[in-house]
Backbone bond lengths (Angstrom), bond angles and torsions (degrees), N, CA, C in turn:
res aa  C-N    CA-C-N  psi(-1)  N-CA   C-N-CA  omega(-1)  CA-C   N-CA-C  phi
1 M - - - 1.462 - - 1.530 109.52 -
2 K 1.340 115.01 136.44 1.454 120.91 175.95 1.534 107.95 -111.58
3 K 1.329 116.39 136.19 1.450 120.98 -179.49 1.526 110.15 -120.99
4 F 1.324 115.26 141.12 1.458 120.86 178.73 1.534 107.68 -131.29
5 K 1.320 116.26 142.63 1.453 122.19 174.74 1.519 109.38 -128.02
6 F 1.327 115.71 131.44 1.454 119.18 177.06 1.525 108.77 -152.82
7 A 1.320 115.28 166.42 1.469 119.85 -178.61 1.518 109.28 -127.38
8 I 1.341 116.56 139.48 1.453 123.17 177.17 1.518 107.01 -124.08
9 D 1.336 116.23 118.73 1.474 121.27 -176.34 1.523 110.82 51.34
10 N 1.359 115.89 43.67 1.469 123.81 178.70 1.522 113.09 67.08
11 N 1.345 117.65 14.87 1.461 121.65 175.05 1.528 108.45 -101.86
12 P 1.347 117.68 119.72 1.475 120.39 -177.00 1.523 112.13 -75.59
13 F 1.341 115.99 143.75 1.462 122.79 175.64 1.520 108.97 -133.23
14 E 1.301 115.51 138.43 1.459 122.11 175.79 1.522 108.16 -120.16
15 V 1.322 116.67 123.60 1.464 122.42 -178.48 1.520 108.66 -119.71
16 S 1.339 116.47 128.24 1.460 122.18 177.22 1.524 108.43 -120.25
17 V 1.327 116.24 132.85 1.466 122.03 178.99 1.519 107.76 -117.28
18 T 1.334 117.18 116.36 1.459 122.98 -178.89 1.521 109.48 -116.81
19 E 1.322 116.87 125.23 1.465 121.31 179.68 1.527 109.48 -83.14
20 L 1.335 115.80 127.01 1.459 121.58 179.30 1.534 109.63 -104.04
21 E 1.325 118.22 -150.40 1.457 121.51 -179.77 1.522 110.78 -100.50
22 N 1.343 115.71 162.73 1.465 123.35 174.46 1.524 113.20 54.80
23 G 1.353 116.02 41.03 1.465 119.82 175.30 1.509 114.49 75.27
24 Q 1.329 118.54 13.49 1.455 121.70 179.21 1.528 110.61 -97.91
25 I 1.335 116.05 141.10 1.458 119.97 172.33 1.513 108.55 -130.39
26 D 1.314 115.45 153.33 1.460 122.04 178.65 1.521 108.18 -109.65
27 V 1.335 116.45 121.54 1.465 122.03 179.10 1.526 108.01 -108.79
28 E 1.330 116.39 119.80 1.460 121.99 -179.72 1.519 109.33 -110.83
29 V 1.358 116.65 121.06 1.464 122.51 178.60 1.526 108.27 -117.72
30 N 1.345 116.15 107.84 1.470 121.46 -179.15 1.527 111.73 50.26
31 G 1.346 116.13 44.13 1.458 120.24 175.56 1.515 114.67 90.43
32 S 1.336 119.45 -11.75 1.462 122.38 177.46 1.521 109.15 -93.91
33 H 1.330 116.90 131.09 1.458 121.50 -175.77 1.526 110.76 -100.76
34 Y 1.336 115.50 141.77 1.464 122.20 176.88 1.533 107.92 -133.28
35 A 1.345 115.90 131.15 1.461 121.12 179.12 1.520 109.29 -89.80
36 V 1.331 117.52 128.24 1.471 123.04 -178.32 1.529 108.25 -126.34
37 T 1.329 116.34 133.15 1.462 121.64 178.78 1.526 109.63 -102.66
38 I 1.346 117.08 131.48 1.460 122.42 179.70 1.528 108.08 -111.26
39 D 1.332 115.81 128.00 1.459 120.96 177.16 1.523 108.42 -84.92
40 R 1.325 116.87 95.54 1.464 120.78 -177.00 1.530 111.63 -62.81
41 E 1.352 115.89 -40.93 1.467 118.52 -179.02 1.514 110.95 -66.01
42 G 1.382 114.92 -38.98 1.460 118.22 178.77 1.510 111.83 -64.71
43 T 1.350 115.32 -37.30 1.467 119.80 179.03 1.510 111.31 -65.79
44 K 1.364 116.62 -41.84 1.455 120.22 -179.73 1.518 111.45 -65.00
45 A 1.345 114.25 -43.31 1.464 117.57 -179.57 1.509 111.26 -62.66
46 A 1.360 115.79 -37.79 1.464 119.34 179.75 1.511 111.38 -63.99
47 N 1.356 116.81 -41.04 1.459 119.92 179.46 1.518 111.65 -64.60
48 Q 1.344 117.10 -38.83 1.459 119.72 179.36 1.525 110.98 -66.11
49 T 1.338 116.81 -36.40 1.458 119.97 -178.63 1.521 111.40 -69.05
50 V 1.318 116.72 -36.31 1.461 120.27 -177.47 1.522 112.04 -69.16
51 S 1.350 118.05 -21.92 1.459 120.86 -174.45 1.524 113.50 -65.10
52 A 1.330 118.93 -18.66 1.460 121.57 179.65 1.516 108.91 -138.82
53 P 1.358 118.90 146.93 1.461 120.71 179.64 1.515 111.15 -59.05
54 V 1.335 116.47 137.97 1.455 122.04 179.27 1.515 108.28 -126.89
55 K 1.320 117.14 134.38 1.451 120.37 179.01 1.525 109.05 -72.61
56 P 1.343 118.68 141.30 1.457 120.88 178.39 1.525 110.46 -58.33
57 V 1.325 117.09 140.35 1.456 122.14 179.92 1.521 108.75 -85.29
58 A 1.322 117.14 127.28 1.453 121.26 -177.31 1.520 111.42 -69.16
59 S 1.319 117.11 -38.89 1.456 121.08 179.22 1.504 108.68 -147.57
60 K 1.306 117.61 157.27 1.454 121.39 -178.99 1.515 110.37 -132.39
61 A 1.332 115.14 144.54 1.451 120.60 -178.42 1.515 109.65 -71.54
62 P 1.374 118.40 150.16 1.462 120.62 179.65 1.514 111.04 -57.78
63 G 1.335 115.25 137.07 1.461 120.04 175.76 1.500 114.56 85.61
64 K 1.330 119.35 -5.44 1.464 122.32 179.66 1.526 110.05 -110.03
65 V 1.314 115.56 143.62 1.461 121.22 -179.97 1.518 109.96 -93.71
66 A 1.323 117.06 128.99 1.464 120.50 179.64 1.515 109.62 -66.78
67 P 1.332 118.97 146.34 1.470 120.83 179.23 1.520 110.84 -64.78
68 I 1.328 115.18 156.33 1.469 120.54 178.72 1.522 109.54 -60.58
69 Q 1.323 115.40 134.98 1.455 120.61 -177.57 1.521 110.31 -88.12
70 Q 1.290 116.08 142.63 1.467 120.61 177.44 1.524 108.48 -138.74
71 S 1.272 115.96 138.27 1.456 120.15 -176.70 1.517 110.80 -62.14
72 T 1.350 116.02 134.40 1.460 120.98 178.86 1.521 112.08 -92.72
73 T 1.353 115.93 -7.74 1.464 120.11 179.65 1.512 109.47 -110.24
74 P 1.337 119.54 113.98 1.474 120.41 -177.88 1.516 110.81 -64.20
75 A 1.342 115.10 141.37 1.459 119.79 -179.78 1.522 109.65 -72.81
76 A 1.299 114.28 156.35 1.460 118.67 179.18 1.523 109.23 -62.97
77 A 1.315 116.13 148.10 1.461 120.67 -174.98 1.513 111.32 -60.04
78 S 1.335 117.52 -30.27 1.458 120.42 -176.57 1.519 112.89 -86.62
79 A 1.355 117.61 -9.08 1.460 120.69 -176.89 1.523 110.36 -73.84
80 E 1.324 116.27 139.42 1.468 121.04 178.68 1.518 109.70 -93.05
81 V 1.340 116.79 134.56 1.459 122.49 -179.27 1.519 108.59 -112.01
82 K 1.336 115.92 129.95 1.462 121.13 178.73 1.518 109.16 -112.06
83 T 1.333 117.46 129.50 1.459 123.13 179.40 1.524 109.88 -99.31
84 V 1.326 116.44 125.52 1.459 121.92 177.98 1.522 108.64 -97.05
85 K 1.347 116.42 128.08 1.466 122.00 -177.29 1.526 110.81 -113.98
86 S 1.329 115.63 160.42 1.459 121.39 178.99 1.521 110.31 -75.02
87 Q 1.331 116.58 133.76 1.459 121.28 -179.82 1.521 112.51 -81.42
88 L 1.354 117.30 -25.11 1.455 121.97 179.93 1.526 109.50 -143.79
89 P 1.337 118.47 159.12 1.468 119.43 174.79 1.523 110.35 -67.82
90 G 1.324 116.57 148.25 1.459 120.28 -179.77 1.512 111.32 179.66
91 S 1.343 116.18 -161.90 1.463 122.49 -178.33 1.519 109.63 -130.65
92 I 1.338 116.81 133.80 1.470 121.27 -179.98 1.526 109.30 -71.14
93 I 1.334 117.00 125.06 1.468 121.60 178.56 1.523 111.22 -90.78
94 K 1.333 116.93 -45.89 1.472 120.27 -175.39 1.520 109.84 -156.94
95 V 1.342 116.06 139.24 1.464 122.14 173.28 1.522 106.92 -104.57
96 V 1.334 116.60 113.20 1.467 121.53 -173.65 1.527 111.98 -84.98
97 A 1.330 116.91 -41.37 1.463 121.02 -176.89 1.524 110.54 -91.63
98 E 1.340 116.96 173.34 1.453 122.15 178.22 1.523 108.88 -138.78
99 V 1.318 115.04 163.44 1.465 120.41 -179.38 1.531 109.94 -60.49
100 G 1.327 116.02 134.35 1.464 120.99 -179.42 1.515 113.23 94.14
101 Q 1.333 117.77 -9.49 1.463 121.14 -178.24 1.526 110.69 -79.31
102 V 1.330 116.60 135.41 1.460 122.72 177.15 1.527 108.17 -85.66
103 V 1.329 117.28 128.14 1.459 121.90 -177.71 1.529 110.22 -126.79
104 K 1.310 114.89 157.40 1.458 122.47 176.16 1.525 109.61 -103.95
105 R 1.317 116.03 154.72 1.451 120.27 177.33 1.530 110.27 -57.51
106 G 1.351 116.45 130.43 1.460 121.78 -179.00 1.514 113.37 93.16
107 E 1.349 118.44 -8.78 1.463 121.36 179.61 1.531 109.84 -76.09
108 T 1.347 116.79 136.45 1.468 121.15 -177.84 1.525 110.74 -69.37
109 V 1.331 116.21 129.53 1.463 122.12 177.90 1.525 110.71 -104.24
110 M 1.332 117.34 -37.15 1.461 121.35 178.07 1.520 109.15 -159.46
111 T 1.351 116.23 166.60 1.462 121.19 176.01 1.524 108.71 -121.17
112 I 1.337 115.92 146.87 1.464 121.98 -177.05 1.520 108.74 -136.52
113 E 1.339 116.42 141.09 1.458 121.58 176.25 1.522 108.91 -100.14
114 S 1.330 116.22 126.77 1.464 121.31 179.96 1.517 108.90 -141.70
115 M 1.327 116.74 124.75 1.467 122.25 179.27 1.521 111.05 54.41
116 K 1.338 116.25 46.67 1.468 124.44 175.95 1.525 112.69 65.99
117 M 1.348 117.60 18.97 1.460 121.18 177.38 1.524 110.06 -124.93
118 E 1.330 115.46 140.28 1.465 121.34 179.89 1.525 109.11 -94.79
119 N 1.331 116.13 125.00 1.462 121.67 -175.82 1.531 110.48 -121.76
120 S 1.329 115.79 143.95 1.460 121.46 176.39 1.528 108.97 -95.44
121 I 1.329 116.62 126.73 1.460 121.54 175.74 1.522 107.35 -97.40
122 A 1.320 116.33 120.10 1.465 121.13 -171.49 1.516 111.85 -110.22
123 A 1.340 114.73 159.28 1.465 120.80 173.47 1.525 108.61 -67.15
124 E 1.329 116.52 133.70 1.454 121.03 -177.36 1.530 112.38 -89.38
125 C 1.335 116.78 -3.71 1.463 121.33 -179.44 1.522 108.63 -163.08
126 D 1.331 117.02 166.21 1.456 121.72 173.20 1.528 108.62 -72.07
127 G 1.325 116.80 140.25 1.461 119.04 179.16 1.514 111.88 167.35
128 T 1.325 115.04 -161.81 1.463 122.71 -178.07 1.528 109.53 -121.98
129 I 1.330 116.66 132.40 1.466 120.65 176.64 1.533 108.06 -66.68
130 S 1.334 116.39 113.80 1.468 120.27 -176.48 1.526 112.89 -103.01
131 K 1.316 118.07 -17.86 1.458 120.13 179.69 1.523 109.61 -161.46
132 I 1.343 116.67 140.52 1.464 122.94 176.29 1.525 107.73 -123.69
133 Y 1.334 116.52 124.87 1.463 121.32 -174.52 1.533 113.46 -93.10
134 V 1.327 119.13 -14.79 1.463 121.79 -172.39 1.520 110.39 -128.91
135 E 1.342 115.08 168.99 1.453 121.17 173.89 1.527 107.90 -139.84
136 A 1.344 116.74 167.72 1.464 121.76 -178.04 1.528 110.00 -56.84
137 G 1.335 115.59 134.36 1.455 121.02 178.23 1.516 114.30 96.47
138 K 1.343 117.49 -12.28 1.464 119.83 -178.47 1.522 111.30 -81.43
139 S 1.336 116.31 138.85 1.468 121.92 175.75 1.520 109.65 -88.58
140 V 1.323 116.16 141.28 1.462 121.04 -179.92 1.521 109.64 -130.38
141 L 1.324 115.83 155.91 1.459 122.56 176.12 1.526 109.25 -107.19
142 Q 1.322 115.38 170.06 1.466 119.57 177.44 1.528 110.02 -58.73
143 D 1.329 116.29 134.60 1.466 125.03 179.04 1.521 113.71 75.75
144 D 1.347 119.10 5.57 1.469 119.81 171.86 1.529 108.81 -67.91
145 K 1.349 116.73 144.39 1.461 120.74 179.87 1.533 110.10 -72.82
146 L 1.348 115.29 138.15 1.459 120.87 178.18 1.538 111.53 -107.71
147 F 1.339 117.60 -51.58 1.464 120.42 179.13 1.519 109.77 -162.16
148 D 1.361 115.39 163.16 1.461 122.75 177.05 1.520 109.41 -111.98
149 I 1.341 115.61 144.69 1.467 121.71 174.17 1.524 108.41 -123.31
150 T 1.339 115.97 124.89 1.457 120.48 172.54 1.522 107.41 -87.57
151 L 1.330 116.77 116.90 1.454 121.26 -172.88 1.524 111.30 -66.05
152 S 1.332 115.27 142.06 1.456 120.85 173.82 1.521 108.56 -69.65
153 A 1.343 116.92 150.59 1.463 121.03 -177.05 1.515 111.50 -58.88
154 E 1.362 116.14 -35.69 1.459 119.15 -177.15 1.516 112.36 -96.31
155 A 1.326 117.26 1.68 1.462 119.40 -175.09 1.516 110.96 -81.64
156 P 1.337 118.94 129.36 1.472 120.93 175.71 1.510 110.23 -72.78
157 K 1.320 116.40 151.11 1.453 120.64 178.92 1.520 109.82 -69.42
158 A 1.330 115.08 141.27 1.455 119.91 179.14 1.520 110.03 -73.88
159 E 1.330 116.15 134.80 1.453 120.02 -179.84 1.519 111.85 -77.90
160 A 1.312 117.51 -35.61 1.461 120.58 -178.86 1.521 108.51 -159.07
161 P 1.357 117.52 154.10 1.467 120.61 178.07 1.524 110.04 -59.25
162 K 1.305 114.29 142.03 1.456 119.45 179.95 1.513 109.23 -135.92
163 A 1.310 116.21 127.71 1.461 120.35 -178.24 1.522 110.24 -72.45
164 A 1.330 115.11 140.77 1.463 119.47 176.82 1.519 109.30 -74.34
165 P 1.330 117.39 148.09 1.466 119.09 177.23 1.524 110.68 -59.74
166 V 1.314 115.97 135.97 1.457 121.01 178.55 1.520 108.10 -103.74
167 A 1.320 115.49 129.90 1.453 119.54 -179.78 1.520 109.39 -63.10
168 V 1.327 116.80 123.87 1.464 121.63 179.68 1.517 108.69 -98.90
169 P 1.328 117.95 120.85 1.459 119.79 -178.75 1.520 111.80 -62.47
170 A 1.314 115.78 147.23 1.460 120.45 177.85 1.522 109.14 -66.46
171 P 1.333 117.34 148.17 1.467 120.02 179.19 1.522 111.22 -56.20
172 T 1.336 115.75 138.40 1.457 120.87 178.05 1.517 108.81 -68.45
173 P 1.355 117.37 134.25 1.464 119.53 178.27 1.518 110.80 -52.81
174 A 1.317 115.87 139.99 1.462 120.27 -177.48 1.521 110.41 -62.32
175 P 1.346 118.23 130.06 1.456 121.38 178.20 1.518 110.58 -76.02
176 A 1.322 115.24 -176.39 1.456 120.12 177.79 1.518 109.19 -59.66
177 P 1.333 117.97 149.60 1.468 120.52 -177.59 1.519 111.99 -51.33
178 V 1.325 115.13 135.20 1.460 121.55 179.77 1.520 108.01 -117.12
179 A 1.333 115.70 138.52 1.461 119.48 179.95 1.514 109.72 -59.36
180 K 1.342 117.73 125.30 1.456 122.14 -176.70 1.519 110.29 -75.90
181 P 1.358 117.92 128.89 1.458 120.57 179.94 1.522 110.78 -62.78
182 A 1.329 114.96 156.69 1.465 120.20 -179.74 1.513 110.25 -62.85
183 A 1.341 116.95 146.79 1.462 121.60 179.44 1.522 109.89 -59.30
184 G 1.311 116.17 140.30 1.456 121.55 178.75 1.514 113.77 89.24
185 S 1.348 117.52 -9.45 1.456 120.01 179.66 1.511 110.36 -87.71
186 G 1.337 117.21 171.35 1.457 121.99 177.52 1.508 112.37 95.23
187 S 1.326 114.46 174.29 1.462 121.61 -179.75 1.525 109.43 -116.93
188 P 1.337 117.58 146.50 1.469 119.98 -176.38 1.526 112.21 -79.96
189 M 1.312 116.73 145.05 1.460 122.78 168.74 1.519 106.26 -106.65
190 K 1.351 115.97 120.93 1.454 120.89 -172.85 1.518 112.07 -105.79
191 S 1.316 115.62 158.10 1.462 121.53 -179.61 1.534 109.88 -75.60
192 P 1.356 118.65 128.32 1.471 120.61 179.71 1.527 112.71 -75.37
193 L 1.348 117.81 -19.46 1.465 121.93 -178.74 1.531 109.27 -148.15
194 P 1.325 117.58 160.32 1.465 119.30 173.68 1.525 109.98 -71.45
195 G 1.322 116.40 150.38 1.464 119.07 179.74 1.514 110.72 175.80
196 S 1.347 115.00 -161.89 1.459 121.91 -177.87 1.527 109.12 -128.82
197 I 1.334 116.97 133.02 1.463 122.16 179.95 1.530 109.70 -70.93
198 I 1.341 116.28 127.76 1.464 121.01 178.64 1.529 111.07 -95.34
199 K 1.343 115.96 -48.94 1.461 119.00 -175.65 1.523 109.65 -154.64
200 V 1.345 117.32 139.18 1.462 123.21 174.37 1.525 107.61 -104.69
201 L 1.331 117.40 123.69 1.464 122.04 -170.67 1.530 113.36 -103.02
202 V 1.335 118.42 -1.26 1.460 120.94 -178.12 1.527 109.54 -125.44
203 T 1.339 115.70 169.41 1.457 121.91 178.33 1.522 109.07 -128.92
204 E 1.310 116.32 161.21 1.462 120.69 178.62 1.534 109.94 -62.78
205 G 1.330 115.24 136.37 1.456 120.63 -179.46 1.510 113.91 89.08
206 Q 1.350 118.08 -5.37 1.469 121.19 -178.60 1.523 110.66 -79.82
207 A 1.334 116.51 135.68 1.465 121.84 174.92 1.522 108.90 -83.99
208 V 1.328 117.44 134.86 1.466 122.00 -178.93 1.521 109.50 -129.66
209 K 1.332 115.51 159.27 1.458 123.38 178.14 1.520 109.85 -105.46
210 R 1.315 116.11 155.81 1.463 120.90 177.02 1.532 109.65 -58.99
211 G 1.346 116.74 132.76 1.459 121.38 179.85 1.520 113.36 91.39
212 E 1.338 118.25 -7.64 1.466 121.29 179.84 1.532 109.52 -75.61
213 T 1.331 117.00 138.06 1.461 121.23 -179.61 1.514 110.51 -71.84
214 L 1.345 116.29 126.48 1.460 121.96 -178.52 1.531 111.73 -98.65
215 L 1.342 116.42 -40.50 1.463 120.75 178.75 1.523 109.02 -160.15
216 T 1.320 116.63 166.76 1.455 122.07 176.75 1.520 108.67 -121.90
217 M 1.343 115.44 145.45 1.458 120.23 179.64 1.519 109.71 -142.95
218 E 1.326 116.55 153.03 1.453 122.36 177.57 1.524 108.95 -101.24
219 S 1.335 115.89 129.19 1.464 121.21 178.69 1.516 108.55 -145.48
220 M 1.328 117.66 130.64 1.468 123.00 -179.95 1.527 110.94 55.72
221 K 1.335 116.82 40.50 1.467 124.08 178.18 1.523 112.84 63.94
222 M 1.347 116.73 21.23 1.462 121.37 176.89 1.528 109.09 -126.27
223 E 1.343 115.95 141.89 1.456 121.66 179.84 1.519 108.95 -91.50
224 N 1.326 117.28 125.16 1.462 122.47 -173.73 1.527 110.81 -121.87
225 E 1.326 115.28 146.12 1.464 121.81 176.88 1.522 109.14 -100.68
226 I 1.319 117.82 127.19 1.458 122.91 175.84 1.523 107.22 -96.76
227 K 1.340 116.26 119.87 1.466 121.01 -172.64 1.522 110.81 -111.86
228 A 1.338 115.97 156.34 1.462 121.97 177.94 1.521 109.17 -68.07
229 E 1.329 116.03 134.70 1.460 120.61 -179.62 1.529 111.70 -88.29
230 K 1.353 117.54 -8.18 1.465 121.48 -179.84 1.526 108.61 -160.52
231 D 1.329 117.05 167.48 1.453 121.26 171.58 1.528 108.44 -70.46
232 G 1.323 117.25 142.99 1.457 118.92 179.41 1.513 112.47 176.40
233 V 1.337 114.09 -164.72 1.466 121.91 -178.54 1.524 108.25 -127.97
234 I 1.336 117.07 136.69 1.459 121.81 178.13 1.527 108.77 -72.98
235 V 1.334 116.30 115.80 1.466 121.07 179.60 1.527 110.87 -83.51
236 S 1.343 116.50 -48.56 1.454 120.48 179.73 1.519 109.58 -154.83
237 I 1.331 116.85 158.36 1.462 123.40 179.96 1.527 107.78 -119.96
238 A 1.339 115.37 125.11 1.465 120.00 -173.29 1.524 114.00 -98.83
239 V 1.345 118.39 -4.10 1.461 120.71 -176.07 1.527 110.36 -130.08
240 A 1.339 115.63 169.18 1.462 122.27 179.03 1.523 108.45 -142.23
241 P 1.348 118.45 157.18 1.461 121.08 178.48 1.524 111.80 -53.52
242 G 1.355 116.20 135.68 1.449 121.51 -179.96 1.513 113.84 91.78
243 Q 1.321 117.03 -10.43 1.472 120.13 -178.04 1.515 110.61 -80.95
244 N 1.327 117.42 137.96 1.462 122.94 175.56 1.519 109.65 -89.30
245 V 1.329 116.25 138.92 1.461 121.52 179.38 1.520 109.40 -129.46
246 M 1.327 115.34 155.08 1.460 122.01 175.22 1.520 109.46 -104.07
247 Q 1.326 115.97 166.64 1.458 120.81 176.95 1.529 109.57 -57.56
248 D 1.352 116.50 134.68 1.465 125.38 179.19 1.527 113.53 75.97
249 D 1.346 118.87 3.69 1.458 119.46 171.38 1.523 109.33 -66.46
250 T 1.334 118.16 143.20 1.459 121.95 179.22 1.522 110.15 -74.13
251 L 1.354 116.27 128.37 1.460 122.14 178.89 1.524 110.69 -93.27
252 L 1.336 116.74 -44.97 1.458 122.14 179.64 1.511 109.16 -161.41
253 M 1.348 115.42 169.26 1.463 122.06 177.73 1.523 108.65 -114.44
254 M 1.346 115.94 135.77 1.463 121.51 178.86 1.520 110.33 -125.00
255 A 1.325 115.90 145.12 1.465 121.44 176.16 1.516 109.40 -117.35
């Protein structure tokens, strides 16, 4: 078992990672458990690919994962390389950039799903992507390496990680009037992590579909979308933009 302790806005968090059988691990955050699956074969294959330079693949067949890309041009000896690591365990959804691509600070390089939230991993400084350690579908743990950036000669060093802006979908047009559930009915949707509410995208009495974005919140310097876990109707909304919430605080009620 691995244990981590850290504080966010003076709020303490204790994280325990326990390896189970068949590639399963148990992640406990302040008493809440999350099941995470690790693809051992995918991890091994990735390590073997990184051991030797591989030319970028121009196209890939459906259903196959392209090999990990590695820069074929060695960086200048004086160039500084910054390694970006994962802040929490999760699964890589998409790798947007590629080796050799020039990026600006704050530009999205990849997206990762962690604790049912989609997060954008951004470049922490101006530079060139010199190495990518992961591919879409791979599971990562806290502090696993994600990618390297070779800093531009004129680029200032980044003071702290900064999440790239996440495109927030426009509110869905209001459907036909739906009968509003009785007060006090419905089940609560709670916050998976502490953070600050950025925007509420639904209204009381609105019918929503499973997977539809209900609100956005900032947590650990990353912008996250909170989505509906089922089809239903918004009974009440317990938060407003700018409000700070703690883990397990009620965000809204759904019926």
